[in-house]
C-alpha positions in Angstrom: 88.5 109.6 108.7 88.6 109.5 104.9 85.6 107.5 104.8 83.8 109.2 107.1 84.6 112.8 105.2 85.8 113.7 107.7 89.6 115.9 108.0 92.4 113.2 109.8 94.5 116.1 111.1 91.4 118.4 112.3 89.6 119.0 115.2 87.3 115.9 114.2 89.7 113.9 114.5 90.9 114.6 118.2 87.4 114.8 119.6 86.8 111.7 118.2 90.8 110.1 119.5 89.5 112.1 122.8 86.2 110.3 123.4 88.3 106.6 121.8 90.9 107.5 125.3 88.1 108.5 127.3 86.3 105.4 126.7 89.4 103.4 127.2 90.6 103.0 123.8 88.0 99.9 123.0 89.2 97.2 120.1 87.0 94.9 119.1 89.1 92.7 117.7 89.8 89.4 117.6 90.9 88.6 121.2 94.7 88.1 122.3 95.1 84.0 123.0 98.0 82.5 124.5 99.4 79.0 122.6 
């Protein structure tokens, strides 16, 4: 949030977090592999 100029403790954060949770907590990182 600081890089976007939003308040990390304000309503904007909770709106963004709610959308993230509703989307199934998508993560676009490197997939975990098992050895």
